[in-house]
C-alpha positions in Angstrom: 286.4 84.4 140.5 287.7 82.5 143.9 285.8 82.2 147.3 287.9 83.5 150.3 286.9 80.8 152.6 288.5 78.8 155.6 287.1 75.5 154.8 284.8 73.6 152.1 283.8 70.1 151.2 283.3 69.0 147.5 282.5 65.8 145.6 282.9 65.2 142.2 279.7 63.8 140.0 276.6 65.6 139.9 274.5 67.8 142.1 272.4 64.6 142.8 275.1 61.9 142.9 278.4 61.3 144.5 281.2 59.3 141.8 283.7 60.4 144.1 284.5 60.3 148.0 283.7 64.0 149.6 287.1 66.0 150.6 287.0 68.4 152.6 289.9 71.4 152.5 290.6 73.6 155.2 293.1 76.3 156.7 294.2 76.4 160.1 296.6 79.0 161.6 298.0 80.0 157.8 298.7 75.9 156.9 296.1 74.3 154.5 295.1 70.9 154.9 293.2 68.4 152.8 291.4 64.4 153.1 289.1 62.3 151.7 286.4 60.9 154.1 287.4 57.4 153.2 290.2 57.9 154.6 289.6 60.6 157.1 291.7 60.4 160.2 294.9 58.4 158.5 295.6 59.6 154.9 296.2 63.9 154.8 297.8 66.1 152.6 299.3 69.2 154.7 300.8 72.3 152.8 302.9 74.6 155.2 304.9 77.7 155.0 307.8 78.3 154.0 308.8 75.7 152.5 307.6 71.9 153.9 304.8 69.7 152.6 303.6 66.7 153.6 301.1 63.5 152.5 300.4 60.0 154.4 299.6 58.4 157.9 298.7 61.3 160.4 300.9 62.1 163.8 298.0 60.6 165.6 297.0 57.5 163.3 300.9 56.4 163.1 300.9 56.8 166.9 298.0 54.6 167.6 298.9 52.1 165.4 302.8 52.1 166.5 304.1 52.9 162.6 307.4 54.6 162.1 308.8 56.6 159.3 308.4 53.6 157.4 306.8 49.9 157.7 307.7 47.2 156.1 310.2 49.1 154.1 307.5 51.2 153.0 307.1 55.1 154.0 304.2 56.0 156.0 304.3 59.9 154.8 306.6 61.7 152.2 307.3 65.1 153.2 309.3 67.5 150.7 310.6 70.8 150.1 308.7 73.2 147.7 310.1 76.9 146.5 308.7 80.1 148.3 306.0 82.4 146.2 307.6 85.1 144.7 306.1 88.2 143.0 304.6 87.3 139.6 305.2 83.9 140.5 303.1 80.5 140.9 304.6 77.6 142.9 302.4 74.3 142.1 302.2 72.5 145.7 299.9 69.5 144.7 297.5 67.7 141.9 294.3 66.1 142.8 293.0 64.2 139.8 289.8 62.3 139.7 289.9 60.3 136.3 285.9 59.5 135.5 286.9 56.0 134.2 287.5 55.3 137.3 285.2 56.6 139.3 282.8 53.6 139.6 280.9 54.4 142.8 277.3 56.2 142.8 276.4 57.7 145.8 273.6 60.0 146.5 275.4 63.3 147.6 275.3 64.7 151.0 272.6 67.0 152.1 273.4 70.7 152.7 274.8 71.5 155.7 274.1 75.0 157.6 276.9 77.4 157.7 279.4 74.7 155.6 280.6 75.8 152.2 279.8 72.6 150.1 279.8 71.9 146.1 279.8 69.6 143.6 282.3 69.3 141.0 281.1 68.0 137.6 282.8 64.9 136.4 284.8 65.2 133.3 283.8 63.5 130.2 284.7 59.8 129.8 288.6 59.2 129.5 289.4 62.7 131.2 289.6 63.6 134.4 288.8 66.4 136.9 292.0 68.1 138.1 292.5 70.3 141.0 295.6 72.1 141.6 297.1 73.8 144.9 299.4 77.0 144.2 301.3 79.2 146.2 301.4 82.9 145.2 302.0 86.2 146.6 299.2 88.1 144.8 296.0 85.8 144.0 296.2 87.7 140.6 299.1 86.1 139.7 297.1 83.7 136.7 299.9 83.8 133.7 302.4 81.1 135.5 299.0 78.7 135.2 298.4 79.3 131.9 301.8 78.2 131.2 301.1 74.6 132.3 298.0 74.7 129.8 295.6 76.7 131.3 291.7 76.1 131.6 291.9 76.3 135.3 288.4 77.6 136.9 289.2 79.7 140.1 287.4 77.6 143.4 289.1 78.9 146.8 291.3 80.7 147.8 293.1 80.7 151.5 296.0 82.3 153.7 299.5 80.4 153.6 301.1 82.0 156.0 304.5 84.1 155.1 302.6 87.0 153.0 301.5 83.5 150.7 298.1 82.6 149.7 296.9 79.3 147.9 294.8 79.6 145.4 292.7 76.1 144.1 291.9 75.9 140.6 290.3 73.5 138.5 290.0 72.1 134.9 289.3 68.9 133.4 291.7 67.4 131.3 293.3 64.2 129.7 294.5 61.5 131.9 297.1 58.8 131.6 295.6 55.3 132.7 298.5 53.9 133.4 299.0 56.0 136.5 296.6 53.8 138.4 295.7 50.9 136.6 298.2 47.6 135.5 300.2 48.4 138.7 300.8 45.7 141.1 301.7 46.9 144.8 302.9 45.9 148.0 301.4 46.6 151.1 301.7 45.5 155.0 299.2 43.5 156.0 298.2 46.0 158.8 297.7 48.5 156.4 294.5 46.4 154.5 291.3 47.1 155.8 289.7 44.1 158.0 287.0 43.0 155.6 290.2 42.1 153.2 292.2 40.7 155.6 289.6 38.2 156.1 289.2 37.0 153.1 290.4 33.8 151.5 292.7 33.7 148.1 290.8 34.5 145.5 288.0 36.1 147.1 287.2 39.8 146.5 285.4 42.8 148.4 283.7 45.5 146.2 282.7 49.0 146.3 286.4 50.1 147.7 287.8 53.7 147.4 291.4 54.2 146.7 294.1 56.7 146.9 297.5 56.1 144.8 300.3 58.8 145.0 303.6 59.3 143.4 306.5 59.6 145.6 307.4 63.5 145.6 310.3 65.3 144.4 311.4 68.2 146.3 310.3 71.3 144.2 307.9 69.1 142.5 304.1 69.2 143.3 302.6 65.8 144.7 300.4 64.2 142.4 297.1 62.2 144.2 295.0 59.9 141.8 291.4 58.8 143.5 289.4 55.7 142.1 286.1 54.8 143.5 284.0 51.7 143.3 287.1 49.2 142.9 287.2 45.6 144.1 290.2 44.2 145.4 291.1 40.9 145.0 293.3 38.5 147.2 295.9 37.1 145.4 298.6 35.5 148.0 298.3 33.0 150.6 296.5 33.9 154.2 299.7 33.1 155.7 302.1 35.3 153.9 302.9 37.9 156.2 303.0 40.4 153.3 299.9 41.0 151.5 299.1 42.0 148.2 296.0 43.7 146.7 295.5 44.4 142.7 292.7 46.9 141.9 290.3 46.0 139.1 288.2 48.8 137.2 284.6 48.1 137.7 282.0 48.6 134.8 281.3 52.8 135.1 277.8 52.7 132.9 
């Protein structure tokens, strides 16, 4: 049975050890928001009623950095339409995945905060991932469409979404395709890189970085977001090149 809450925090790992960053999911004015503490203040997922969702750099962050809708030809946020929930139908809005093979951070779990709903999600076995699915429904008892997506979900939380809709957050362990985050080189503008990465010389690296990767969402499809933690970032470009490349490498997860 899911909890009816307005906000909760969670991490993936064990009760005493945090393998992922801490995530906060909350409801405000019947809209749902989610962000990772590693990227708090910049990257945010926003699920709105009746038909528009968004993920990327928040408005205030873009204003501070003087970012437009694109930077160096790369979108600074994604916005897509989603179908409204109807009676008997669950509409997938977003999918968060935490692949165990790429959760390489090992940190002490955060202390309990009085009056705050907070818990951990047990890490999946090697080769699999923890998957969180956000779905819009009119009737929270509408679970049959979730079974059609493979089943095995456990209800985690339930929040109001407006327009007679509710957002169910459900989770499960499932297979993970490692081609999603690994083996891909991706180019980002210099301003997007952390300060300690920008100062590196070619061939130098920093370790224990958390990274969010996502697929550009299409209208009427859920956005897919993957978190990896404890990665090393190696600088494989010359310092004076205006556009910089970073490449994630897997650290041992023993």
